[in-house]
C-alpha positions as a Markdown table, in Angstrom:
| # | Residue | x | y | z |
|---|---|---|---|---|
| 1 | Unk | -45.6 | -14.1 | 85.7 |
| 2 | Unk | -46.2 | -13.7 | 81.6 |
| 3 | Unk | -49.8 | -14.3 | 81.7 |
| 4 | Unk | -49.9 | -12.0 | 85.2 |
| 5 | Unk | -48.4 | -9.2 | 83.6 |
| 6 | Unk | -50.0 | -9.3 | 80.1 |
| 7 | Unk | -53.8 | -9.4 | 82.4 |
| 8 | Unk | -52.3 | -6.6 | 84.4 |
| 9 | Unk | -51.4 | -4.5 | 81.0 |
| 10 | Unk | -54.8 | -5.4 | 79.7 |
| 11 | Unk | -57.0 | -4.2 | 82.7 |
| 12 | Unk | -54.8 | -0.9 | 82.9 |
| 13 | Unk | -55.4 | -0.6 | 79.5 |
| 14 | Unk | -59.3 | -0.7 | 79.8 |
| 15 | Unk | -59.2 | 1.5 | 82.7 |
| 16 | Unk | -57.9 | 4.4 | 80.7 |
| 17 | Unk | -60.6 | 4.0 | 77.8 |
| 18 | Unk | -62.8 | 6.1 | 79.9 |
| 19 | Unk | -60.2 | 8.4 | 80.8 |
| 20 | Unk | -59.6 | 9.4 | 76.9 |
| 21 | Unk | -63.1 | 9.3 | 76.8 |
| 22 | Unk | -63.4 | 12.0 | 79.2 |
| 23 | Unk | -60.6 | 14.4 | 78.4 |
| 24 | Unk | -62.1 | 14.6 | 74.4 |
| 25 | Unk | -65.5 | 14.8 | 75.9 |
| 26 | Unk | -63.9 | 18.0 | 77.7 |
| 27 | Unk | -61.7 | 19.4 | 75.3 |
| 28 | Unk | -64.4 | 19.1 | 72.7 |
| 29 | Unk | -67.0 | 21.0 | 74.6 |
| 30 | Unk | -64.3 | 23.5 | 75.7 |
| 31 | Unk | -63.2 | 24.4 | 71.9 |
| 32 | Unk | -66.9 | 24.6 | 71.1 |
| 33 | Unk | -67.5 | 27.0 | 73.9 |
| 34 | Unk | -64.5 | 29.2 | 73.1 |
| 35 | Unk | -65.7 | 33.0 | 71.5 |
| 36 | Unk | -66.6 | 32.3 | 67.6 |
| 37 | Unk | -66.2 | 28.1 | 68.1 |
| 38 | Unk | -64.5 | 26.5 | 65.5 |
| 39 | Unk | -65.1 | 29.5 | 63.1 |
| 40 | Unk | -63.6 | 31.8 | 65.4 |
| 41 | Unk | -61.3 | 32.4 | 62.6 |
| 42 | Unk | -63.7 | 33.2 | 59.9 |
| 43 | Unk | -66.0 | 35.6 | 62.2 |
| 44 | Unk | -62.9 | 37.8 | 63.0 |
| 45 | Unk | -62.9 | 38.5 | 59.2 |
| 46 | Unk | -64.5 | 41.4 | 58.2 |
| 47 | Unk | -64.8 | 40.5 | 54.6 |
| 48 | Unk | -66.8 | 37.3 | 55.4 |
| 49 | Unk | -70.8 | 37.9 | 55.7 |
| 50 | Unk | -73.2 | 36.4 | 57.8 |
| 51 | Unk | -74.2 | 34.3 | 55.1 |
| 52 | Unk | -70.7 | 32.7 | 54.5 |
| 53 | Unk | -70.4 | 31.7 | 57.9 |
| 54 | Unk | -73.7 | 30.5 | 58.0 |
| 55 | Unk | -72.9 | 28.3 | 54.6 |
| 56 | Unk | -69.5 | 27.0 | 56.5 |
| 57 | Unk | -71.3 | 25.8 | 59.3 |
| 58 | Unk | -74.0 | 23.8 | 57.3 |
| 59 | Unk | -70.8 | 22.3 | 55.1 |
| 60 | Unk | -69.0 | 21.6 | 58.4 |
| 61 | Unk | -71.9 | 20.0 | 60.2 |
| 62 | Unk | -71.6 | 22.4 | 62.9 |
| 63 | Unk | -75.4 | 23.5 | 62.6 |
| 64 | Unk | -76.2 | 20.0 | 63.5 |
| 65 | Unk | -76.6 | 18.9 | 68.0 |
| 66 | Unk | -73.3 | 19.3 | 69.8 |
| 67 | Unk | -73.8 | 15.5 | 70.6 |
| 68 | Unk | -73.5 | 14.7 | 66.6 |
| 69 | Unk | -70.9 | 16.7 | 65.9 |
| 70 | Unk | -68.6 | 14.6 | 68.7 |
| 71 | Unk | -69.5 | 11.5 | 67.7 |
| 72 | Unk | -68.8 | 12.7 | 64.3 |
| 73 | Unk | -65.3 | 13.6 | 65.3 |
| 74 | Unk | -64.7 | 11.0 | 67.4 |
| 75 | Unk | -65.3 | 8.4 | 64.7 |
| 76 | Unk | -63.0 | 10.4 | 62.6 |
| 77 | Unk | -60.3 | 10.7 | 65.1 |
| 78 | Unk | -60.5 | 6.2 | 65.5 |
| 79 | Unk | -60.1 | 6.0 | 62.0 |
| 80 | Unk | -57.3 | 8.1 | 61.3 |
| 81 | Unk | -58.8 | 11.4 | 59.9 |
| 82 | Unk | -58.0 | 13.8 | 62.4 |
| 83 | Unk | -59.3 | 17.1 | 60.4 |
| 84 | Unk | -57.3 | 19.4 | 58.0 |
| 85 | Unk | -55.4 | 23.2 | 59.0 |
| 86 | Unk | -57.8 | 25.8 | 58.0 |
| 87 | Unk | -54.5 | 27.5 | 56.1 |
| 88 | Unk | -53.0 | 25.6 | 53.7 |
| 89 | Unk | -55.5 | 22.6 | 54.4 |
| 90 | Unk | -52.9 | 19.8 | 55.3 |
| 91 | Unk | -53.6 | 16.7 | 57.2 |
| 92 | Unk | -53.8 | 17.4 | 61.1 |
| 93 | Unk | -51.5 | 14.4 | 62.1 |
| 94 | Unk | -48.8 | 14.8 | 59.7 |
| 95 | Unk | -48.5 | 18.7 | 61.1 |
| 96 | Unk | -48.4 | 17.2 | 64.6 |
| 97 | Unk | -46.3 | 14.5 | 63.5 |
| 98 | Unk | -43.3 | 16.8 | 61.6 |
| 99 | Unk | -43.1 | 18.5 | 65.2 |
| 100 | Unk | -42.4 | 15.5 | 67.5 |
| 101 | Unk | -38.8 | 15.1 | 66.8 |
| 102 | Unk | -38.0 | 18.6 | 67.9 |
| 103 | Unk | -40.1 | 17.8 | 71.1 |
| 104 | Unk | -38.8 | 14.6 | 71.6 |
| 105 | Unk | -35.3 | 16.2 | 71.4 |
| 106 | Unk | -35.9 | 18.6 | 73.7 |
| 107 | Unk | -37.9 | 16.6 | 76.2 |
| 108 | Unk | -35.9 | 13.6 | 76.1 |
| 109 | Unk | -32.7 | 15.2 | 76.5 |
| 110 | Unk | -33.8 | 17.2 | 79.4 |
| 111 | Unk | -35.8 | 14.7 | 81.0 |
| 112 | Unk | -32.6 | 12.3 | 81.1 |
| 113 | Unk | -30.3 | 15.3 | 82.7 |
| 114 | Unk | -32.7 | 15.8 | 85.1 |
| 115 | Unk | -32.8 | 11.9 | 86.1 |
| 116 | Unk | -29.1 | 12.2 | 86.4 |
| 117 | Unk | -28.6 | 15.2 | 88.4 |
| 118 | Unk | -31.7 | 16.1 | 90.1 |
| 119 | Unk | -30.8 | 12.2 | 91.7 |
| 120 | Unk | -27.5 | 12.2 | 92.1 |
| 121 | Unk | -28.2 | 15.8 | 94.3 |
| 122 | Unk | -31.0 | 13.9 | 96.0 |
| 123 | Unk | -28.6 | 10.7 | 96.7 |
| 124 | Unk | -25.9 | 13.4 | 98.5 |
| 125 | Unk | -28.5 | 15.7 | 100.3 |
| 126 | Unk | -30.1 | 13.0 | 101.9 |
| 127 | Unk | -26.8 | 11.1 | 102.9 |
| 128 | Unk | -25.3 | 14.2 | 103.7 |
| 129 | Unk | -28.3 | 15.5 | 106.0 |
| 130 | Unk | -28.3 | 18.8 | 107.1 |
| 131 | Unk | -24.9 | 19.6 | 105.7 |
| 132 | Unk | -24.3 | 22.8 | 103.9 |
| 133 | Unk | -24.5 | 21.1 | 100.8 |
| 134 | Unk | -28.1 | 19.8 | 101.5 |
| 135 | Unk | -28.9 | 23.3 | 102.5 |
| 136 | Unk | -27.7 | 24.6 | 99.2 |
| 137 | Unk | -29.4 | 22.2 | 97.2 |
| 138 | Unk | -32.4 | 22.5 | 98.8 |
| 139 | Unk | -32.6 | 26.3 | 98.9 |
| 140 | Unk | -31.9 | 26.1 | 95.1 |
| 141 | Unk | -34.5 | 24.0 | 94.2 |
| 142 | Unk | -37.0 | 26.1 | 96.1 |
| 143 | Unk | -35.6 | 28.9 | 94.1 |
| 144 | Unk | -36.0 | 27.1 | 90.9 |
| 145 | Unk | -39.6 | 25.9 | 91.5 |
| 146 | Unk | -40.4 | 29.7 | 92.8 |
| 147 | Unk | -39.7 | 31.4 | 89.3 |
| 148 | Unk | -41.7 | 30.8 | 86.1 |
| 149 | Unk | -40.0 | 29.0 | 83.4 |
| 150 | Unk | -40.4 | 31.8 | 81.3 |
| 151 | Unk | -38.4 | 34.1 | 83.5 |
| 152 | Unk | -35.4 | 31.6 | 83.4 |
| 153 | Unk | -35.8 | 31.8 | 79.5 |
| 154 | Unk | -35.4 | 35.7 | 79.1 |
| 155 | Unk | -32.8 | 35.8 | 81.4 |
| 156 | Unk | -30.7 | 33.0 | 79.5 |
| 157 | Unk | -31.4 | 34.7 | 76.7 |
| 158 | Unk | -30.5 | 38.3 | 77.9 |
| 159 | Unk | -27.4 | 37.0 | 79.4 |
| 160 | Unk | -26.2 | 34.3 | 77.3 |
| 161 | Unk | -27.6 | 35.5 | 73.8 |
| 162 | Unk | -27.5 | 39.3 | 74.1 |
| 163 | Unk | -25.0 | 40.5 | 76.8 |
| 164 | Unk | -22.4 | 37.6 | 76.0 |
| 165 | Unk | -23.7 | 36.9 | 72.6 |
| 166 | Unk | -22.2 | 33.0 | 73.2 |
| 167 | Unk | -25.4 | 31.2 | 71.8 |
| 168 | Unk | -28.3 | 32.0 | 69.6 |
| 169 | Unk | -31.4 | 33.4 | 70.9 |
| 170 | Unk | -34.1 | 31.1 | 69.6 |
| 171 | Unk | -34.6 | 28.7 | 66.6 |
| 172 | Unk | -33.6 | 25.3 | 65.7 |
| 173 | Unk | -30.8 | 26.0 | 62.8 |
| 174 | Unk | -29.3 | 29.2 | 61.9 |
| 175 | Unk | -30.6 | 30.6 | 58.8 |
| 176 | Unk | -28.6 | 27.9 | 55.8 |
| 177 | Unk | -27.1 | 25.4 | 58.5 |
| 178 | Unk | -30.4 | 23.0 | 58.5 |
| 179 | Unk | -29.0 | 19.6 | 59.3 |
| 180 | Unk | -26.0 | 21.1 | 60.9 |
| 181 | Unk | -25.4 | 18.9 | 64.1 |
| 182 | Unk | -23.2 | 21.4 | 65.9 |
| 183 | Unk | -25.3 | 24.1 | 64.7 |
| 184 | Unk | -28.2 | 22.1 | 66.4 |
| 185 | Unk | -26.8 | 21.7 | 69.8 |
| 186 | Unk | -26.0 | 25.4 | 69.8 |
| 187 | Unk | -29.5 | 26.1 | 69.6 |
| 188 | Unk | -30.4 | 23.3 | 71.7 |
| 189 | Unk | -28.5 | 24.5 | 74.7 |
| 190 | Unk | -30.6 | 27.4 | 75.9 |
| 191 | Unk | -34.0 | 25.8 | 76.1 |
| 192 | Unk | -32.4 | 22.6 | 77.2 |
| 193 | Unk | -30.9 | 24.6 | 80.4 |
| 194 | Unk | -34.2 | 26.3 | 81.2 |
| 195 | Unk | -36.3 | 23.1 | 80.7 |
| 196 | Unk | -33.8 | 21.2 | 82.8 |
| 197 | Unk | -33.2 | 23.6 | 85.5 |
| 198 | Unk | -37.0 | 22.9 | 86.7 |
| 199 | Unk | -37.0 | 19.4 | 86.3 |
| 200 | Unk | -34.0 | 19.0 | 88.5 |
| 201 | Unk | -35.4 | 20.9 | 91.3 |
| 202 | Unk | -38.7 | 18.4 | 91.4 |
| 203 | Unk | -36.6 | 15.4 | 90.6 |
| 204 | Unk | -33.8 | 16.2 | 93.5 |
| 205 | Unk | -36.9 | 17.1 | 95.7 |
| 206 | Unk | -38.1 | 13.6 | 95.6 |
| 207 | Unk | -35.0 | 12.0 | 95.5 |
| 208 | Unk | -33.8 | 13.0 | 98.2 |
| 209 | Unk | -37.5 | 12.1 | 100.5 |
| 210 | Unk | -37.1 | 8.7 | 98.8 |
| 211 | Unk | -33.7 | 8.0 | 100.0 |
| 212 | Unk | -34.0 | 9.3 | 103.3 |
| 213 | Unk | -36.8 | 7.4 | 103.8 |
| 214 | Unk | -34.8 | 4.2 | 102.7 |
| 215 | Unk | -31.8 | 4.9 | 104.3 |
| 216 | Unk | -33.5 | 5.1 | 107.9 |
| 217 | Unk | -35.1 | 1.4 | 107.0 |
| 218 | Unk | -33.9 | -1.2 | 109.6 |
| 219 | Unk | -32.4 | -3.7 | 107.3 |
| 220 | Unk | -30.2 | -0.6 | 106.0 |
| 221 | Unk | -28.6 | -0.2 | 109.8 |
| 222 | Unk | -28.6 | -4.2 | 109.7 |
| 223 | Unk | -26.6 | -4.2 | 106.4 |
| 224 | Unk | -24.2 | -1.2 | 107.8 |
| 225 | Unk | -23.9 | -3.4 | 111.1 |
| 226 | Unk | -22.5 | -6.1 | 109.1 |
| 227 | Unk | -19.5 | -4.5 | 108.1 |
| 228 | Unk | -20.6 | -3.1 | 104.6 |
| 229 | Unk | -19.4 | -0.2 | 103.1 |
| 230 | Unk | -21.5 | 3.3 | 102.8 |
| 231 | Unk | -21.1 | 2.4 | 98.9 |
| 232 | Unk | -22.0 | -1.1 | 98.9 |
| 233 | Unk | -25.2 | -0.2 | 101.2 |
| 234 | Unk | -26.4 | 2.5 | 99.0 |
| 235 | Unk | -25.6 | 0.6 | 95.5 |
| 236 | Unk | -27.0 | -2.8 | 96.5 |
| 237 | Unk | -29.7 | -2.1 | 99.3 |
| 238 | Unk | -31.0 | 1.3 | 99.6 |
| 239 | Unk | -30.8 | 2.3 | 95.7 |
| 240 | Unk | -33.4 | -1.0 | 94.5 |
| 241 | Unk | -36.2 | 0.3 | 96.9 |
| 242 | Unk | -35.3 | 3.7 | 96.5 |
| 243 | Unk | -35.9 | 3.9 | 92.8 |
| 244 | Unk | -39.3 | 2.7 | 92.9 |
| 245 | Unk | -41.2 | 6.2 | 93.8 |
| 246 | Unk | -38.9 | 8.0 | 91.0 |
| 247 | Unk | -40.2 | 5.3 | 88.1 |
| 248 | Unk | -43.9 | 6.8 | 89.5 |
| 249 | Unk | -42.6 | 10.0 | 89.0 |
| 250 | Unk | -41.5 | 9.3 | 85.3 |
| 251 | Unk | -45.3 | 9.0 | 84.6 |
| 252 | Unk | -46.9 | 11.9 | 86.8 |
| 253 | Unk | -43.8 | 14.4 | 85.9 |
| 254 | Unk | -44.7 | 14.4 | 81.4 |
| 255 | Unk | -47.7 | 16.8 | 81.5 |
| 256 | Unk | -45.2 | 18.9 | 84.0 |
| 257 | Unk | -42.4 | 18.3 | 81.5 |
| 258 | Unk | -45.3 | 19.0 | 78.1 |
| 259 | Unk | -46.2 | 22.5 | 79.8 |
| 260 | Unk | -42.7 | 23.6 | 80.8 |
| 261 | Unk | -41.7 | 22.3 | 76.9 |
| 262 | Unk | -44.6 | 24.7 | 75.8 |
| 263 | Unk | -43.3 | 27.8 | 77.5 |
| 264 | Unk | -39.5 | 27.0 | 76.6 |
| 265 | Unk | -40.2 | 26.5 | 73.1 |
| 266 | Unk | -42.4 | 29.5 | 72.9 |
| 267 | Unk | -39.8 | 31.8 | 74.7 |
| 268 | Unk | -36.7 | 30.3 | 72.4 |
| 269 | Unk | -38.4 | 30.1 | 69.2 |
| 270 | Unk | -37.8 | 26.0 | 69.2 |
| 271 | Unk | -40.1 | 24.3 | 66.4 |
| 272 | Unk | -42.1 | 21.8 | 68.5 |
| 273 | Unk | -45.8 | 20.7 | 69.8 |
| 274 | Unk | -45.1 | 23.7 | 72.4 |
| 275 | Unk | -45.0 | 26.2 | 69.4 |
| 276 | Unk | -47.4 | 24.6 | 67.4 |
| 277 | Unk | -49.9 | 24.7 | 70.2 |
| 278 | Unk | -49.3 | 28.5 | 70.7 |
| 279 | Unk | -49.4 | 29.2 | 67.2 |
| 280 | Unk | -52.4 | 27.2 | 66.4 |
| 281 | Unk | -54.1 | 29.2 | 69.5 |
| 282 | Unk | -53.4 | 32.4 | 67.7 |
| 283 | Unk | -54.5 | 31.8 | 64.6 |
| 284 | Unk | -57.5 | 29.9 | 65.7 |
| 285 | Unk | -56.9 | 26.5 | 64.4 |
| 286 | Unk | -59.5 | 24.3 | 66.0 |
| 287 | Unk | -58.5 | 21.1 | 64.4 |
| 288 | Unk | -55.0 | 21.2 | 65.6 |
| 289 | Unk | -55.8 | 21.7 | 68.8 |
| 290 | Unk | -58.3 | 19.1 | 69.3 |
| 291 | Unk | -55.7 | 17.0 | 67.8 |
| 292 | Unk | -52.9 | 17.9 | 70.4 |
| 293 | Unk | -55.2 | 17.7 | 73.0 |
| 294 | Unk | -55.7 | 14.2 | 72.1 |
| 295 | Unk | -52.3 | 13.4 | 71.4 |
| 296 | Unk | -50.7 | 15.0 | 74.2 |
| 297 | Unk | -53.2 | 13.1 | 76.2 |
| 298 | Unk | -52.7 | 9.8 | 74.5 |
| 299 | Unk | -48.9 | 10.2 | 75.5 |
| 300 | Unk | -49.3 | 11.3 | 79.0 |
| 301 | Unk | -51.8 | 8.1 | 79.7 |
| 302 | Unk | -49.0 | 5.9 | 77.7 |
| 303 | Unk | -46.5 | 7.2 | 79.7 |
| 304 | Unk | -48.4 | 6.2 | 83.1 |
| 305 | Unk | -49.1 | 2.9 | 82.0 |
| 306 | Unk | -45.5 | 2.1 | 81.2 |
| 307 | Unk | -44.6 | 3.8 | 84.7 |
| 308 | Unk | -47.1 | 1.1 | 86.0 |
| 309 | Unk | -45.6 | -1.8 | 84.5 |
| 310 | Unk | -42.4 | -1.0 | 85.6 |
| 311 | Unk | -43.2 | -0.7 | 89.0 |
| 312 | Unk | -45.0 | -3.9 | 89.1 |
| 313 | Unk | -42.0 | -5.6 | 87.6 |
| 314 | Unk | -39.3 | -4.3 | 90.1 |
| 315 | Unk | -41.4 | -3.9 | 93.3 |
| 316 | Unk | -42.7 | -7.5 | 94.4 |
| 317 | Unk | -45.5 | -6.1 | 96.9 |
| 318 | Unk | -47.3 | -5.3 | 93.7 |
| 319 | Unk | -49.8 | -7.8 | 93.2 |
| 320 | Unk | -50.7 | -8.1 | 89.3 |
| 321 | Unk | -53.7 | -10.5 | 89.7 |
């Protein structure tokens, strides 16, 4: 079993390599096709002459063919040198890693809450199918998915920060309160609430569908005919089988989580990777943008790999060989 699992993981990693290469090529090409290319921040500066721009192109190797530039960039990425920021000259990898804890705090907490609340709503909706609660949960989920994340963010700021003045409108800490856990939690509530709301809507729909499919199977009816209570049937027979699609959802939901975090962090001024991406986009920081594209791609691929491994371990129908 252990040897089969290691072989399965090795094959999945090998299959991911072409995907990483494809993402890097597409991202590198898009960045160079953008108006001004990697030197856009300089071309928009009226004090920099065309001769200065040309000297920069030569110094940075941008005068070489595109495939040569890509190979040089890819080699640097593989060796851990992700480039330097145009403003400040800091290593790109250091800048990204600085923002990572804030994003993981927001994303990890929202995902955990969404899994718990969404699964609970989905199970109750499946068990009480076509009840008032089921209709209410389904309607609420559809409404949450119909409105964009930024609208929920703006409404949350208006209601809780401006009108009621219960919570701060943005940031991670109040001025002079850096390191204060209670102040951090107060600032976390609004972006967490907005991001979790969207995730719960998606998670509850998947959970309801999965549990509905399982509880209609013959072995569930057999378990009930033996006199087992509904709670025991759900816990021992339905849940282990219904949770398999939800594990797969963890892997595919990470890109949605990143995009939602990007919007939430921008609206609430949360100093995470999403806010860094928007700031880098506005400042034409080509190296940061490419670094974040690759970093996010690697995280998404790793999450899908972990989800596949988890499914292989809990689902006997999956063949590892």
